[in-house]
C-alpha positions as CSV (number, residue, x, y, z in Angstrom):
1,M,128.5,151.2,83.9
2,T,127.6,147.7,84.9
3,P,124.0,146.8,83.7
4,K,121.6,145.8,86.3
5,G,118.8,143.3,85.7
6,L,115.9,142.2,87.9
7,F,114.7,138.7,87.2
8,V,111.3,137.8,88.7
9,G,109.8,134.3,88.9
10,L,110.5,130.7,89.6
11,A,113.4,129.0,91.4
12,T,113.6,125.2,91.5
13,L,116.1,122.6,92.5
14,D,117.0,120.4,89.4
15,I,118.3,116.9,89.8
16,V,119.8,116.1,86.4
17,Y,120.5,112.6,85.1
18,R,122.5,112.0,81.9
19,I,121.3,108.8,80.4
20,E,121.8,106.8,77.2
21,R,118.0,106.5,76.6
22,L,114.8,107.0,78.4
23,P,113.7,104.1,80.7
24,H,110.8,101.8,79.7
25,P,107.9,101.3,82.2
26,N,109.0,99.4,85.3
27,E,112.7,99.6,84.2
28,K,115.6,100.9,86.2
29,I,118.6,102.3,84.4
30,T,121.8,103.8,85.6
31,A,122.7,107.5,84.9
32,H,126.2,108.1,83.5
33,R,126.3,111.5,85.2
34,Q,124.2,113.3,87.9
35,D,124.2,117.0,88.7
36,L,122.4,119.2,91.2
37,A,121.7,122.8,90.4
38,A,119.2,125.6,90.7
39,G,116.7,125.9,87.9
40,G,113.7,127.8,86.8
41,P,113.3,130.3,83.9
42,A,114.0,133.5,85.8
43,T,116.8,131.9,87.8
44,N,118.7,130.6,84.8
45,A,118.3,133.9,82.9
46,A,119.7,135.7,86.0
47,V,122.7,133.4,86.1
48,T,123.3,134.1,82.4
49,F,123.0,137.9,82.9
50,A,125.6,137.7,85.7
51,A,127.9,135.5,83.6
52,L,127.9,138.2,81.0
53,G,129.1,140.8,83.5
54,G,125.8,142.2,84.6
55,E,124.5,142.8,88.1
56,A,121.7,140.2,88.4
57,V,119.1,140.2,91.1
58,L,116.6,137.3,91.4
59,L,113.3,138.1,93.1
60,T,111.7,134.8,93.9
61,A,110.2,132.6,96.6
62,L,112.4,130.2,98.5
63,G,111.5,129.9,102.2
64,P,113.7,128.3,104.9
65,S,113.8,124.7,103.8
66,P,117.0,122.7,103.1
67,V,116.1,122.7,99.4
68,A,115.9,126.5,99.5
69,K,119.3,126.7,101.0
70,V,120.8,124.6,98.2
71,I,119.2,126.8,95.6
72,R,120.3,130.0,97.2
73,D,123.9,128.9,97.7
74,E,124.2,127.7,94.1
75,V,122.7,130.8,92.6
76,E,124.8,133.1,94.8
77,R,128.0,131.3,93.8
78,A,127.0,132.1,90.2
79,G,127.0,135.8,91.1
80,V,123.3,136.5,91.5
81,R,121.8,138.3,94.5
82,V,118.7,136.6,95.8
83,I,115.7,138.4,97.3
84,D,113.3,135.9,98.9
85,V,109.6,137.0,99.3
86,A,108.3,133.7,100.8
87,P,107.2,134.6,104.3
88,S,105.8,131.2,105.3
89,L,107.9,128.7,107.2
90,S,106.0,126.0,105.4
91,Y,106.9,127.2,101.9
92,A,109.4,125.0,99.9
93,P,110.5,125.4,96.3
94,P,109.6,122.8,93.7
95,V,112.1,120.0,92.9
96,S,112.5,118.7,89.3
97,S,114.0,115.5,87.9
98,V,115.6,116.1,84.5
99,M,116.7,113.3,82.1
100,V,119.1,114.4,79.4
101,D,119.4,112.0,76.4
102,E,123.1,111.5,75.7
103,A,122.5,110.7,72.0
104,T,120.6,114.0,71.2
105,G,121.2,116.3,74.1
106,E,117.4,116.7,74.5
107,R,115.9,116.8,78.0
108,A,112.7,115.5,79.6
109,V,111.5,117.1,82.8
110,V,109.3,115.8,85.6
111,G,108.7,118.3,88.4
112,G,106.6,121.0,89.9
113,D,106.3,124.7,89.2
114,A,104.7,127.7,90.9
115,A,101.2,126.3,90.2
116,G,101.7,123.7,92.9
117,T,102.8,126.2,95.6
118,R,101.1,128.9,97.6
119,L,102.5,132.4,97.8
120,D,100.8,135.3,99.6
121,P,100.2,138.5,97.6
122,V,103.4,140.5,97.5
123,P,102.9,144.2,98.4
124,D,104.2,147.0,96.1
125,E,106.3,148.2,99.0
126,V,108.3,144.9,98.8
127,V,108.8,145.1,95.1
128,R,109.4,148.8,94.5
129,P,112.8,149.0,96.2
130,Q,114.2,146.2,94.0
131,L,113.6,148.4,90.9
132,V,116.0,151.1,92.0
133,D,118.7,151.6,89.3
134,V,117.5,148.6,87.4
135,D,118.0,148.7,83.6
136,V,115.8,145.8,82.6
137,V,113.2,143.5,84.2
138,L,112.6,139.9,83.1
139,L,109.4,138.1,84.1
140,D,108.8,134.4,83.6
141,G,105.1,134.4,84.5
142,H,105.5,132.1,87.5
143,H,104.4,133.3,90.9
144,P,101.7,135.7,89.6
145,Q,101.5,137.3,93.1
146,L,105.0,138.5,92.5
147,T,105.4,138.9,88.7
148,T,102.2,141.0,88.4
149,P,103.3,143.8,90.7
150,A,106.9,143.7,89.4
151,G,105.7,144.1,85.8
152,R,103.2,146.9,86.6
153,L,105.7,148.9,88.7
154,A,108.5,148.5,86.2
155,H,106.2,149.6,83.3
156,R,105.2,152.7,85.3
157,A,108.9,153.5,85.9
158,D,109.7,153.2,82.2
159,I,112.0,150.2,82.8
160,P,112.1,147.8,79.8
161,V,110.2,144.6,80.6
162,V,111.0,141.3,78.9
163,I,108.5,138.5,79.1
164,D,109.7,134.9,79.0
165,A,106.7,133.3,77.3
166,G,107.3,129.5,77.5
167,R,103.6,128.6,77.7
168,W,100.4,130.5,78.2
169,K,99.4,131.1,81.8
170,P,96.4,133.2,83.0
171,V,98.7,135.9,84.3
172,M,100.1,136.4,80.8
173,Q,97.1,138.5,79.9
174,E,98.1,141.1,82.5
175,L,101.9,140.8,82.0
176,I,101.5,141.4,78.2
177,G,100.2,144.9,78.9
178,C,103.5,145.7,80.7
179,A,105.8,144.1,78.1
180,D,108.3,145.9,75.8
181,D,109.6,142.6,74.4
182,V,107.9,139.2,74.5
183,V,110.4,136.4,73.8
184,A,108.2,133.3,73.2
185,S,108.9,129.7,72.4
186,A,107.3,128.3,69.2
187,D,105.0,126.3,71.5
188,F,103.6,129.4,73.1
189,R,100.0,130.2,72.0
190,V,97.8,133.2,72.8
191,P,94.3,131.9,73.2
192,G,92.7,131.8,69.8
193,A,96.0,131.4,67.9
194,N,96.8,128.3,65.9
195,D,100.5,128.8,65.2
196,P,103.5,130.9,66.2
197,D,103.0,133.5,63.5
198,Q,99.4,134.1,64.5
199,T,100.5,134.3,68.1
200,A,103.1,136.9,67.2
201,R,100.5,138.9,65.2
202,L,98.0,138.8,68.0
203,L,100.6,139.9,70.6
204,S,101.6,142.8,68.3
205,A,97.9,143.8,68.0
206,M,97.7,143.7,71.8
207,G,100.3,146.4,71.9
208,V,103.5,144.5,72.4
209,P,106.3,146.5,70.7
210,V,108.6,143.5,69.9
211,V,107.8,139.8,69.6
212,V,110.6,137.3,69.3
213,T,109.8,133.6,68.6
214,T,112.5,130.9,69.2
215,A,112.3,127.4,67.9
216,G,115.4,125.5,69.2
217,A,118.0,125.3,66.5
218,D,115.6,126.6,63.9
219,P,115.6,130.3,62.8
220,V,114.3,132.9,65.2
221,R,111.4,135.0,64.0
222,W,110.8,138.6,65.1
223,R,108.0,141.0,64.7
224,R,107.9,144.8,65.4
225,G,104.7,146.3,64.4
226,D,104.2,145.6,60.7
227,D,107.8,144.6,60.2
228,C,109.0,141.1,60.6
229,G,112.0,138.9,59.8
230,V,114.0,135.8,60.4
231,V,117.4,135.3,62.0
232,D,119.3,132.1,61.4
233,M,121.0,130.4,64.3
234,A,124.6,129.3,64.0
235,P,124.9,125.5,64.0
236,V,126.5,123.8,67.1
237,E,127.1,120.3,68.3
238,V,124.3,119.8,70.7
239,V,125.0,117.7,73.8
240,D,122.7,119.2,76.4
241,T,119.7,121.5,75.9
242,L,118.7,122.0,79.5
243,G,118.0,125.6,80.2
244,A,119.0,126.8,76.7
245,G,115.9,128.9,76.3
246,D,116.5,130.5,79.7
247,V,120.1,131.3,78.6
248,F,118.7,133.0,75.4
249,H,116.4,135.2,77.6
250,G,119.2,136.2,79.9
251,A,121.5,137.1,77.1
252,Y,118.7,138.9,75.2
253,A,118.1,141.1,78.3
254,H,121.8,141.8,78.6
255,A,122.0,142.8,74.9
256,L,118.9,145.0,75.2
257,V,120.5,147.0,78.0
258,A,123.7,147.2,75.9
259,G,121.7,149.0,73.2
260,F,122.0,146.2,70.5
261,A,119.6,146.5,67.6
262,L,116.9,143.9,67.5
263,V,118.5,141.5,65.1
264,D,121.9,141.9,66.8
265,R,120.5,141.1,70.2
266,I,118.8,138.0,68.8
267,R,122.1,136.8,67.3
268,F,123.9,137.5,70.6
269,A,121.3,135.6,72.6
270,G,121.4,132.8,70.0
271,R,125.2,132.5,70.4
272,A,124.8,132.3,74.2
273,A,122.1,129.6,73.9
274,G,124.3,127.7,71.4
275,I,127.2,127.7,73.8
276,R,125.0,126.3,76.5
277,C,123.9,123.5,74.2
278,S,127.5,122.5,73.4
279,H,128.5,122.0,77.0
280,I,127.5,119.0,79.3
281,G,126.2,120.0,82.7
282,P,124.0,122.7,84.3
283,R,126.8,125.3,84.7
284,S,129.8,124.1,82.6
285,W,129.0,126.7,80.0
286,L,129.3,129.8,82.2
287,G,132.9,130.6,81.3
288,A,132.4,130.3,77.6
289,V,129.3,132.5,77.7
290,A,131.2,135.1,79.8
291,R,133.7,135.5,77.0
292,L,130.9,136.7,74.7
293,A,131.0,140.0,76.7
294,D,134.7,140.5,76.2
295,P,135.6,143.5,74.0
């Protein structure tokens, strides 16, 4: 059966510039390539899940603005169904400017996130129907008015919950209590932790069954109770890292539903993220990632 995932959180519009170097103060430079695509952690994870053959639903805030229409159209073309909970006619999604360094593939981002927007509390009655027949829920911690009820209701329904922990936000304290798997970046810190290992230990002590810590091309660390280990990532030629972590999360959620053992789903997600890093452009990697799901 086709796995179904609900991805809850942020949707943005990304304007991506591919440049040979970052500009100096007061300098204008010309981009060698420009792209326009939907972004946001939950959004990119949903696109990845759909590329792998899953049924992906994005629960987010868009509103009626022209920016929102561009985001919706682009995400739906990627095979993701969008549920918009922004009731206000004045709501507009954030727009980000992204500069990708041609020499390294690394990206620099200037833009807004959900912290700069206002979203009314989302009633359980709006979220609960979206959980029907869902196999996994991914929360990115943005839009706490939305991610909090989604996490709580999914946890009560015994649906696996994956938390994308890019950076600590106040809502994380509540979301962690709903989590089955926390997939954190090496920069993520629980308050009081000094490094990624201490963060993982604290998350485990807080009751998180599985903690996975990514660090770009470096080995991925995992912790499950008192057990821990390291998974090496296959080397790739890096040309564009934009959204690679989000791709990892979407592929990890897909592998979790497929029943992969922990180390195997880390390897699978790492391969998907590596494919993304080896392709130039926001969506050029979709076909190659889709082939990972071929028998």
